[in-house]
N, C-alpha and C positions, 0 to 999 in steps of 0.2 A: 483271308490271310491277314495277320497282324502287320502293323506299320513297321515293326522291327524287321520282320521277314522281308517285306518289300524293300526296305533300305538295303538289306544285305544282298538281295538279288540284284538291285540296282547297282551296288558297288561292284559286284562280280562282273556285270555286263560293261560297266564303265571301264574297269581295268582291262577287260578283254578287248574293248574297243581301242583303247590306247595301244596296248601291246600288240593286238591283232592288226591294227592299222599299220604299225611299224613293221610287223612281220610281212604283211602284204607287199609293202614297198621292197623289203629285203628279198622276198620271193621273186619279184620281177627283176631285181638286180642279180639275184642268184641265177635266173635263167640266162642272163647275158654272160655271167662269169663261167658257168658250167658249159654253156654252148661253146665259148672260146676254148676252154680247156679240152673239151671233147673233140673239137675240130682240129685244134693244133696238136694235141698230144695223143689222141686216140685212146682206145680202151686200156692199153698198157700204161699210158701216162696218167689216166684216171686211177689206176691201181697204185701207181707210185705216189700220187697226190694223197690218196687215202692212207697209205702206210705212213708217210711223213706226218700227216695230220694226227694219226693215232699216237705216234711217238711223242709229238708235242703235247697232246692232251694228257697222255699218261704222265709225262714229266711234270706238267703243271699241277696235276692232281697230287702228286707226291710233294712237290714244293709248297703247294698251297696249304697243306696241313689241315684241310677241312674248314679253312676260315670263311670260304664262300657261304657255307651253311651255318656254322656256329656263329659267325658274325651277324647274319640276318637275325637269328634267334635272339642274340644278346642285345642288339640295338633296338629290335622291336619291343622287347620287354622293357628296356630302358626308356624308350619313347612313350610307352604306355603309362609310365609313372609321371611323366611331365617334369622330371628332375633334370634341369639343364646341365648341372654338374656331372651327373651320372652319364648323361648322353655324351658329353664332351670327353670324359675319361674313357668310355667304351670306344668311341670313335678313334681317339688317339692311340689307344692300345692296339686295336685291330690294325691300323696303318703301320705302326712301328714293327709289329710282329710280321706283317706281310712283307715289308722291305727286307727284313733279315731272312725270312724263308725263301724269298725270290732269289736273293743273291746266292744262297747256299745251293738251291735247286739248279740254277743256271750253271754254276761252277761244276756241279756234279755231272750234269749231262755232257758238258764240254770235255770233262776228264774221261768219261766213259764212252766217248763217241765210237771208239773202235769195237769194243764188245757189243754195243748196241747194234752197230752195223752188221756184225756177224750173225747175231740172233735174228735180226729183221730180214736180211737179204741173203744170208749165207756167204757173204763176201765182204771185204773191207772197202769196197769201191765208194760207198756213200758216207764214209766216216766224216769227211770235212763238212758235208752238208748237214749232218746231224749235229756237229759242233756248232754250226751257225744257228741251228734251231734254239740253242741256249738263250739267245737274245729274245726270241719269241716267248720262251718260257718265263724269263725275267719280267717282261712287260705284261704278259698275260696273268701272272700270279698277282702282281700289284693291282692290275685292272680289275680282277675278280673280287678282290677285297673291297675296292672302292664301289663296285656295283652292289656288293652285299650291304654296304652302309647306306647307299642311296635307296636300295630296295627296302631295308629294314625301317627306314623313315617314311616309307610308302610315298616316295616322290615318283609316282608311276609315269607322269608326263615327262619328267627328265630322263627316265629310263628309255622311254619310247623315242625321244629326240636323239639320245646318244646312239640308240640302235640304228635309226635311219641314217644319221650322219656317218656312222661307222660303216654301214653298208655302202653308201655312196663313195666314201673315201677308199674303202677296200676294193671296190670295183674299178675305180679310176686308177688305183695303183696296180692291181693284179693284171689287168688286160695287157698293157704294154710290156710288163715284165715277162709274162708267159709268151706273148707273141714274138718278142725279140730273142729271148733266151731259151725258149722251148722247155724241155724237162729240167735243164739247169736253173730255170727260173722259179721252180715250184717253192723251194725253201725261201729265197728272197721275197717272194710274194707273201708267204705266211708271216715272215718277219715284218714286212710293211704293214700288213693288216693289224698285227698286234701293237705296233707303234702308234698307229692311228687310233686304235681303241683306247690305249692308255691315255693319250692326249685328251680324248673326249671325256672319259670318266673323271679325269683330274679336273677338267674345267667345270663339269656339273657338280662335283662334290664341293668345289670352292664356292659355289653359289648358295650353299646352305649355311646360314649363320650358326657357327659352332664356336664356343669359347675355346681359347687356347689353353692347353694343359701341358705342364712339364712333368716328365717322368725321369727318375733315376734308373740306372740299369738294374738295381736291386728291386725296385718297384715293378719294372717291366717283367722281370723273371718271376716275381711272386704272383702278380695279377694275371699273367699269361697262362698260368698252370690250369686254372679252371676252364679258360677259353680253349686251350689246346687239348684238354682231356676229352671234351665233346668233339672238338675238331678232329682229333685223331680217328675217332670212330667214323666221322663223315669222310675223312680222307681215305680210310681203309675201304669204305663203301664205294667212293668214287674211283679209287684205284682198282678195285675189283671189277667195276663196270667197264672202265676204260681198258683195263688189262684183258678183260674178256673180249672186248671189241678188237683189241690188238691181236690176241691169240686166234680169234676167229679169222682175221685177215691172213695170219700166218698159215693157218690150216688150209684156207682156200688157196692161197698162193702156192704152198708146197704141194697140195693135193690135186689142184686143178689148173694152176698156172696163173701168171700175172694178168692175162686177158680176162679170165673169169673173175679175178679179184677186181678188175675194173667194172665188170658187170655188177658185182656185189656192191661196190661203192656207189654206183649209179642208182641201183634200186633202193639201197638203204637211205641215200640222201633224199630221194623223192618220197619214200614211204613215211619219213618223219617230217616232211615239209609242213603240211597243214596241221597235223596233230601236234607238231612241235610248237606251233603258234599257241595252241590251247594250253599246253603244258607250261610254256613260258609265262603266259598270263597267270596261270595257277601259282607258279612259284613266286612271281613278282608281287602279287597282292594277297593271295590266299594264305600263304605260309606266314607272313608277318601278322595277319589278322588272327590266324589260329594260334600262333605262339602267344599272343597277348591275352587270350581267354582260355587257354588249354586247361587250366586248373578247374574250370567250371565244366564238368563232364557234359551236362545237358546242352550248354551253349556250344561247346566244341563239336559235339555230335551233330547239332543242327547245322552248323557251318559246313561240316563235311558233306552232309546230305544235300544241302543247297548247291554247293560247288559241284558235286557229282551230277546233279540234275541239269544244271546249265551246261556242263562239259559234255554230257551225253547228247543234249539237244544240238550242240554245235558240232560235235564230232561225227555223229551218225551220217548226216548228208555228205560230209567231206569224204568219209571212207567209201560210201557208195559211189560217189563221183570218181574217185581214184580207181576203184575196181572197174567201173564201166569204161573209162577212157584211158586205161593204162597204156595201151599201144600208142595212141597219138601223143600222149604226154611224154613217153620215152623219146619219141621222135622229135618232139618240140624242144625238150631240154638237151638232148644229146644228138645222135645221128641214127640212121637206120641200122648201123653196125651194132647198136646196143639192144636190138630186139630180143636176144636171149634173156635180158633182165626182166621181161614182162611177167613171166610166171612167178619169179621170186618177189617182185613188187606186190603181187596180189596176196601172197602168203604174209608178207610183212604187214599189209593193211589189216589183216585179221588180228595179228599181235598188237598193233597199235591201238585198235579199239579196246582191247583188254587192258592196255596200259592206261588209257583214260579212265577206265573203271577202277583200277587198283591204286593209282597214284594218290587220290585224295585220302585214302585210308593210310597209305604209307606216310603221309605228312603228320598223322597223329603220332607216330613213333618218333619222328624228328622233333616235333614241337614239345613233346613230353620229355625229351632227353632220354628215352628208353634205349640206352646204348647197346646193351646185350641183345635185346630182341631185334633191333634194327640191324645190327652187325650180322647176326647169324641168319636172318632171313635173306640178307644180301649174299652171304656166302653160299647158301643153298641154291638160290636162283642162278648165280654165276656158274657154279659147278654143274648144275643141271643143263644149262645152255651149252656149255662146252662139250659135255658128253653127247648131247643130242645133235650138235653140229657135226661132231666126228662121225657119229653113226649115220646121220642124215645124208652127208656127202657120199658115203659109200653106197647108200641105197637109192638116193634120188638125185645125185649130182648137185649142181648149184642150187636148185630149188630146195634141197635138204636144209640149207641154212635158214630159209624162211619157215619151213615146217618146224624146225627146232625153236625158232623165236616164238612162234605161236604157241607151241606146246609148253614152253617155259612159262609164258604169261598165264596160261590156264592154271598151272600149278601155283604160280606166285600169287595170283588173285585169291585163291583159296587159302593159301598159307597166311597172308597178311590179315585176311578177315578172321581167321582162327586166332590170331594173336591179339588183335585190337578188340574183339568181341568181349573177352573177359576183362580186358584192361580198362575199358571205358564204357562198356555196355552198348557199343555202337552196333547198329543194325541198319541195313538199307531201308529207306522208306518204301511204302507200297508203290508210290508213284515212280520211284527210281527203278523198282523191279519191273514195272510195266514198260517203262520207256526202254530200259536196257534189254529186256526180252524182245520187245518189238523190233528194235533196230538190229539186235543180234540175229534174229531169224531172217530179216531181209538181207543182211550182209552175207550170211551163210548161203542163202538161196542164190544170190547173184554170183557169189564165188563159185558155187557148184555149177552154175550155168556156163561159166567160162570154159569148162571142160567139154561141154556139149555143143556150144555155138561160138561163133566168132564173127568178126566183121561188123557191118553196119547194123544188122539185126540185133546183135548183142548190145551194141552201144545205144541203140534206140530204146531197148527195154531198160537198160541201166539208167539212161537219161530220164526216162519217165519216172522210175523209182526215186531218182535223185530229186526231181522237181517236186514230187508229192511229199517226200520227206522234208524238203525245204519249207514247204507250206505248213506242214504239221509243226515243225520246230518254231517257225516264226509265230504261228498262232499261240503256241504254248508260252513262248517268251513274252508275247504281248499281254498274256494273262498273269504272268508272274511279276512284271515290272509295271509301275504306274506309267501309263501311256505318255504323259507329259515329259517323262525322263528319257524316252526313246529319242534317238537322233531324228531330226525332221525328215530326211529321206526314207528312213525305216517306217516312220508314222504314215507318210504318204503312201508308201507301197502297201503297208498293212491295211490302210483304209480302202485303197483301191480294190484290194482282194477280199475285203470284208472279213478280215481276220481279227479286228479289234473287239474287245469286250463290248457288250451291248451298252448303249448310253454314252460311249466315249468316241463315237464317230465325229462328234462336234469338234473335238480337239484337232482332229485331222483336217477338218474343213477350214480351220483358222490358219493353217500353215500357208 
């Protein structure tokens, strides 16, 4: 492997370590938060929490106008030029537009609280709570724009610190609010989390030395057009994704009840926990790097294949572990009352693995600014998922939502590949095909075994497969990255297990 490739693999792992480490901390904090919510509020309270969260996310997506994605792309390309004036103007423009969008979006949600309550719950009882969510929308919209700027400048360590501190602050704020107020505390807790997040992103953005720039209103309106043209496509995509999540919850709530909606929320949160860490790291570092070199097809395709390879090696063992230990994990995070969420969680795991496969390709469309291709691929996937959920619930009950999620990503992965192949000449490397096929077969076999076996025997087999896949992934990663760049604990573990490349055991002995 050439040195350039080694540096890229090293950068991928470094960013994954930063973002992954912060995600691990947030996972532990999330266990505490969700446990409190599950115990205090029960399944129906979890369903209510999921519905409010979907409303807030949907409103933020509309208010944000896609600045979270278009801002990353613009600031990454500006940073690649090294032009301080261009960086300063892009930063100032994104922030000013974000404040305007946040104010308009928050005001709109507050004004429409009554119809939103009717659509969401079939009654006006929750209208005042939805109006209060407008504050979370305002803070979240500005915070997302600030995160985009920090991310576009590839300040990965600052992103990780903000994430950890946000998780700590959110937990400290959420637990007493939920404990003392019960279901009435769900919205105040969401508002508190958004306020804490905004404070942290503001602090870390101010640590970056950026020149002050003045804009007239005419300049803002003129220069914001190009930013918002691409942003509108991203907003539409995000809106469709969040709208789909919102409509799925409505379908589940109306078709199966609020209790099953709570089971859905529990399984969905756990299914995306570990994979979300990988995807978050991918968006934090890979997207800005890809945006900076996307005009070079060969270089862009190389980055996508390398990101896919590392992501597969990290995701495979995690998906196997979640499949194997779904039952105790549900009990750990929630209570025994949430046992019906286990089959759904396993279906979601299958879809999450395909999400890891397809997302690096999807970033090609975003980085190239291929608005039409990106938009219509998102339309197709969202419509397909809604249709499959509606049919799946009728045939399989709650598990049908998981079946729909998996089937949608089977179609989505093929669709995105068909789009990017003629666009950039992208093709999966032979190594990625081997790794993906190997993990895919193991995951499907373990998933199928869950219908035949249960209890300790199933978890034992799943645990063995997880350990073996961990060893395989660690060995592969040790051969992809210069051993000296691996964290010392990883080097020592790899050396102890004799997974390091030949001739590099001496580095381990020096630790």
